[in-house]
N, C-alpha and C positions, 0 to 999 in steps of 0.2 A: 931840765933840759928843754930845748925848743920842741914844739909840737911836731909830730911825725906824720907823714902821709901813710895811708893804709897799705900802699904797695910795698913799702919798706917793712912794715910790721908783718904783713901776710907772707912775704917771701920767706921769712924765717920759719913761720908756721908750716908752710907747704914742705919745706926742706926737711923739717923735723917731725912731720906728721902729727901735729896737734891743731887745735882750733883756738882762735882768739875770741874772747867774749866782747860783744858790742852791746853796751847797756844804754838805754835811753834815760835822759835826765830832763827834768822839768823845773827843778828849783835847786837852791844852794845845798840843802841837806842831801839830796840824791847825788849831786856832784861830789860832795864830801864822802858819801858812802862808797861810791865807785872808786875814788882815788885811795881812800883808806884801805879798802879791800885789796886793790892792786899792789899797794906798798907792803901790806902784810903777806900777801901771797907771792910777792916778787914776780908779778905777771904783767906782760904788756897788755894794754887795754885800749879799747875804742869807746869813746864817749859820744853818743849820738843825740842829736836834737831833731825832732820832727818839725814840720811846719807849724803844727799846733803848739809845740813847746816854745818855738821862737815867737809866736804870736802872744803866748801867755807871759813868758819871762822877759822877752825882748832880746833880739839877737846880740846886742852889745853886752848885755848882762851875762848871757850864757857864755859868750866868748871870753869875757873878762874872768869869770869864775874858773873856767877850765884852764885858761892860760896861767892864772895865778897859782893854781895847784901844780900844773905841769912844770913850770919853771923852777919849782922848789923840790923836784924829785929827779932821780935817775931812771925812773920807769918810762919806757916809751909810751907815749900817749898820742892818739889821733883824735881830732875833733871832726866829726862826720855829720853831714846833713842826711837825715833819713827820709826817704820817699819825697824828694823834691820833685815837683811836677811842672815847674816852669823855668825857663832860662833866666828870667828876672830874679827868681829866688836863688838860683845857683850863683849868679853873679854877685848878689848881695852877700852871700856866704863867703865867696872868694875874697871879696873886699874886706870883710871883717876878720879874716884870718883863719877860716876853716882850712884844714889840710886835706880834706876829702869830702866828696859830695856823691850822693846817690841821685841819679836822674831816673825817675820811674816813668818810662814811656810804655809800660805794659798794657795800657788801655788802648793803645793804637795798634793798627795792623802791623805786621812784621816790618814791611818796608819803611813805613813812617817812623816806627820805633828806632830802626837803624839810623835813619837820616837825622832824627832829633838827637839821639844819643851821640852820634858822631860829631855833631856840632858842639855839644857840651864838652866832649873829650878834647876837641881841638882847642877850645878856650881854656879849659882847666889845665891841660898838659902844658900849655904855653906859660902858665903861672906856677908850674911845678906841683900841681894839685892832682890827687888821685880821683878816679871816677869809678863808681859801681853802677852797673846797669841791671835791668831786670827783664827776664823773658819768661812768659807764663804769668798767670794771675793767681795770687794767693787770696783765698776767700777770707771773709771776716771784716772787722772794722778796726782801723787805727787812726785816731783823731778824726779828721774830716774826710777820710778816704774809706769808703765802704764798697766791698766787692761781694755780691750775692752769689749763692751757689751756682746759679745758671751762668754767671759771668766768669766764674773761676775756671781755669784750665791749666793742665800740666805743661811743663817745658818739653818741647820736642828736641831730642838730641841733635838732629841734623840742623835744625834752625839755630840751636845754641852755637854750633860750630861756625855757621855763617855769620851770626850776630857778633861773636867775639872777633872774628877775622876782619870784618868790615868796620867795626867801631873802635877797636883797640882799647876796650875797657880794661881796667886793672882788676876788677872782680865782677863776678856774675851771680846775681840772686836767681835761684831756680825754684820752681814750684813742683814739689814732689809729694804733696799731701799735708803740709802744715797749714795753719790758718792763724790770722791775727785775732787776738782776744782770747777769752777763756774757752776751753774745749768742753763739750757736753759729754764726750767719751774719749777714749784713747785714740789719738790719730794713727792712721796706718800709712806709713811712708812707703813710697815706691822705690825700693832700693835698687831694683833692676834698672829702672830709668836713670837713677843717679849714677850707677856704674857706667851705663852707656854714654851719659853726658861727659863724665870724666875721661872716658876713652877718647873722646873727640875734642875736649877742651882742656888746655893746660893752665888756663887762667884760674886763680883761686875762686872757689865756689862758696856761695853764701846761703845760709839757711835762715829764712825769716820765720816768724811765728813759732819760735822754739819754746816759749813758755808753756809748761805743762806736758811737753813731749817726754815719754818715759826715758829713763837714763840709758837703758840698753839700746834704744833707738838712736839716741844722740851718739853714743860710742860707736855704733856701727856706721852712722853717717860720716863720722870723722875718718874712719878707716877707709871709706869709699871716696874721700876727697873733699869733704866740707872743711873749710879753713876759717870761716867767720860765722859766728852764731849770734843772732839777735835775741835779746831778752828785754821785754818791756812789761808785759802784763803781770808777771810774777813780782816785779819790783813795786808796781802800783798796789798790788794786793797786800804785800808785806807792809808797805808804808801806811796805807790807809787802814789796814787791819789793826796795826799797833796804835794809831791815833784814836780809833774807836775804842780800843781797849783802855787806853789812858783816860779818855774822857768818861768812860763808864765807871771806872774804878775811882776816879778823882773828879767828880762833876763840878767841884768848886774851883778847880785849878784854872788859872788865867795866864800863867807864865808860858808863852809859846815854846820856850827852851825846854821846859819839862814835858811838853806834849810832843814836840817834833824831834827832840834829841833821841828818845827811845825808838821812834819811827826810823830815824837815820840808822841806828844800830841794827834794827831788824832787817833793814834793806841790805846793809853791809853783809850780814850773815848769809843771806840768799846769794849775793854776788860771789862770796868766797866759795860757797858750795859749787856754784856753777864753774868757777875758774878751775877748781880741782877736777871736776867732771870733764871739762874741755881739754885738760892736759896742759894748760898754759901756766899753771902755778910753778914757781921755781925756775922759770926760763930766763931770768935776768941775773 
């Protein structure tokens, strides 16, 4: 089936109180792992590509791989730009066939973030494309975007209400205590803040940096209104870990299929566990 916008996918999740997994892809094997997991779990899915992934694989290749799989399944699939930081990047993705973009203006003051995001929404909505915005800054590193501890700050509920009202975004990423990259200890999520945000904002909420967050925290976040959950680090860890294992046990192996195939399966297993946890399995 054709690729879907996230607004369509998330509206069902909000209504039925579950979250949709948004998984980052950097190559063919990870795209296959995501789609194979979605088909086995009968789960809607969001495949994300960061600016780093697009630079590595090429925007045309990422788009073609995702579309090739999506057109041969009845699973709703969205192709989403993760952490776009420029209008030029957003427009490139729209032209290539992305059905959703995230514009990350969280490094700007509130007013500038609103103005920049509103301009992206105006262009994207005219093309039938969904937009995710971000308010608050999530610490850690994702590709070429690094936010230090001193630069990170949580989302203010009143500002979230104003941001959504003035930008008309289709989803809002909130900062409530998660971080990009591996955690050194268990993250402590600010559930009271999340509750206050949801009381003021009816737009679907997004949890970034969810790799490594305890399952009970994920489950509670979903009950409090999180509808989209981003997973990247755990996929990279599963994929690279299996590659290392294969090379260590078979140092003479030179067939990439025998090295990357098991890595693809290890990644698929992680994705299926996440889909079950998020409650999106069996929704199709």
